[in-house]
C-alpha positions in Angstrom: 0.0 -0.2 0.0 1.7 3.4 -1.0 1.0 6.4 1.1 0.7 9.5 -0.3 3.6 11.9 0.6 2.2 15.6 1.3 4.7 18.2 -0.2 5.7 21.0 2.5 3.4 23.6 2.4 5.4 26.7 0.7 4.7 29.9 3.3 2.8 32.8 1.4 4.4 35.8 0.7 3.7 39.1 2.7 0.8 41.0 1.2 -1.0 44.3 0.6 -4.0 42.7 2.3 -3.7 44.7 5.8 -3.0 48.2 4.1 -5.4 47.7 1.5 -8.2 47.3 4.3 -7.1 50.5 6.1 -7.0 52.1 2.7 -10.4 50.9 2.0 -11.7 52.3 5.5 -10.6 55.8 4.6 -6.8 55.7 5.4 -5.1 56.4 2.0 -1.4 56.6 3.2 -0.3 53.4 5.1 3.1 53.0 7.0 4.3 49.8 8.1 7.1 49.9 11.1 9.4 47.4 12.3 12.4 47.5 14.5 15.3 45.8 15.4 17.8 45.6 17.9 15.8 45.2 20.9 18.1 42.5 22.3 21.3 43.6 21.6 24.2 44.3 24.2 25.1 46.8 22.3 24.1 49.5 20.0 20.7 51.3 18.9 17.4 50.5 18.8 16.8 51.2 15.0 13.1 51.4 13.7 12.0 51.8 9.9 8.8 53.3 8.7 7.9 52.3 5.0 4.7 53.6 3.0 4.6 51.4 0.0 2.8 52.4 -3.3 -0.7 50.3 -3.4 -0.6 46.9 -5.4 3.0 47.8 -6.2 4.5 44.4 -8.0 8.1 45.6 -8.1 8.9 44.5 -4.4 8.6 40.5 -5.3 11.0 38.8 -2.6 10.6 41.2 0.1 9.8 39.2 3.4 10.9 39.1 6.9 14.4 40.0 7.3 15.2 37.1 9.2 14.5 34.9 6.8 16.5 36.6 3.7 20.3 36.1 3.2 22.4 39.0 3.8 22.9 39.3 0.1 19.4 39.5 -0.4 18.4 42.0 2.0 20.9 44.6 0.6 19.3 44.3 -2.7 15.5 44.3 -1.5 16.6 47.5 0.7 17.8 49.1 -2.6 14.6 48.1 -4.6 12.4 49.6 -1.2 13.9 52.7 -1.5 13.7 52.8 -5.1 10.2 52.5 -5.4 8.7 53.1 -2.1 6.4 56.3 -1.6 8.4 57.0 1.5 11.3 56.0 3.9 12.2 56.7 7.2 14.5 55.2 9.9 14.7 56.2 13.5 17.5 55.8 16.0 17.8 55.4 19.6 21.4 54.9 20.9 22.4 53.0 24.1 22.5 56.4 26.6 19.3 57.1 25.9 18.2 53.5 26.1 19.8 53.3 29.4 18.4 56.7 30.7 14.8 56.1 29.5 14.2 52.2 29.2 13.7 49.9 26.4 10.1 50.4 26.1 10.6 54.2 25.5 13.3 53.3 23.0 11.3 51.2 20.7 8.3 53.8 20.9 10.8 56.7 20.4 12.4 54.7 17.4 9.2 54.2 15.8 8.6 57.9 16.1 11.5 59.0 14.7 11.1 56.7 11.6 8.2 58.4 10.9 9.2 61.7 11.4 12.1 61.1 9.2 9.9 59.9 6.3 9.1 63.5 5.9 6.0 62.5 4.2 2.3 62.5 5.6 0.5 59.3 6.9 -2.7 58.5 7.7 -2.1 54.9 9.6 0.6 52.7 11.1 1.0 48.9 10.9 3.3 47.5 13.7 4.7 44.2 13.8 3.9 42.4 17.0 1.2 42.9 19.8 2.2 46.0 21.5 0.6 49.1 19.9 3.2 51.9 21.4 1.3 54.3 18.9 -2.0 54.4 19.8 -1.9 57.5 21.3 0.1 59.1 18.3 -2.3 58.2 15.5 -4.5 55.4 14.1 -2.5 52.1 14.3 -3.1 48.6 14.1 -0.4 45.5 15.2 0.1 42.6 13.6 1.5 39.4 15.3 4.3 38.1 12.8 3.3 41.1 10.9 6.8 40.9 8.8 5.9 37.9 7.5 2.3 38.7 6.8 2.3 42.6 5.8 4.6 43.7 2.6 4.8 46.9 4.1 5.9 45.8 8.0 8.5 43.8 5.8 9.7 46.1 4.0 10.3 48.3 7.0 12.2 45.1 8.5 14.8 44.6 5.8 15.2 48.8 5.8 15.9 48.7 9.6 18.0 45.4 9.8 20.4 46.7 7.0 20.8 50.3 8.4 21.7 48.8 11.8 23.9 46.0 10.3 26.2 48.6 8.4 26.6 50.9 11.5 27.5 48.1 13.8 30.0 46.9 10.8 31.3 50.6 11.0 31.5 50.2 14.6 33.8 47.1 14.3 36.6 49.2 12.8 36.7 51.3 16.0 36.2 48.2 18.6 37.6 45.1 16.8 37.7 43.1 20.0 34.0 42.9 20.3 33.3 41.4 16.9 30.5 43.5 16.1 31.0 43.0 12.2 29.7 39.4 12.8 27.5 39.5 16.2 25.8 42.9 15.4 26.0 43.7 19.0 24.3 40.5 20.1 25.5 38.4 22.8 28.1 35.7 21.8 30.6 34.0 23.8 33.6 36.1 22.2 31.6 39.5 22.7 30.8 38.5 26.7 34.7 37.9 27.0 35.6 41.3 25.5 32.9 42.7 27.8 34.7 41.2 30.8 37.7 43.4 30.0 36.0 46.6 29.7 32.9 48.5 28.1 32.4 50.2 25.1 30.4 53.8 24.6 28.0 51.7 22.3 27.2 49.0 25.6 24.0 49.2 27.3 25.3 49.4 30.7 21.9 48.9 32.7 21.0 45.6 30.5 21.5 42.8 32.7 23.4 40.4 30.5 26.0 43.4 30.1 26.2 43.5 34.0 26.7 39.7 34.0 29.1 39.4 31.5 31.3 42.6 32.6 31.5 40.4 36.1 32.4 37.3 34.6 29.3 35.3 35.1 29.4 33.8 31.9 27.2 30.4 33.3 24.0 32.7 33.7 24.3 34.0 30.1 22.2 32.6 27.2 23.8 33.4 23.9 21.9 34.8 20.7 21.5 33.1 17.4 22.8 36.0 15.3 21.1 36.3 12.0 24.2 37.3 9.3 
């Protein structure tokens, strides 16, 4: 008796569906926002805001940045900036994260990204389940939005490429920390360097940074870094 083997189901690409629903509801300009760098030991939280032209077909291949190779992300980031109606990037650096907290930093990075677009918008789509813009504008959250909404997926790519390139530049100043590879996330090599001394990029109030600086490596869990 032969057993039918099911072919694996290919996940659907992010779509315009969520933005289209908002446009139909009377919000003609919809921005997608995503951020990167929340869990890093060093470096900024970076958010991107992207408004795509409704129904554009010139961004085939845009997806959650974590699902793309480094080369593909670079290619997609160029296409997004070329074909989007507006793109903005918001940065919040480590000193401000220590002073105001991570929740504040995520919200502030999103607000700065919207401001940096220098373009009107009527609604925002956010990745995740925390609507930190509800008091600022009409906004909706989408769990796994970077895999469902092409606007959020585009923002995830722009934010990751911008932050990765920044951390690669910082590697030239602080090569012992291996920022070119770990992008500021926690790795064994990064922990060894932190035990020696901290850089201005480090989040000094972040518990893993404090543990690493004191040599308590057994209490640390290291990140899987997306290259």
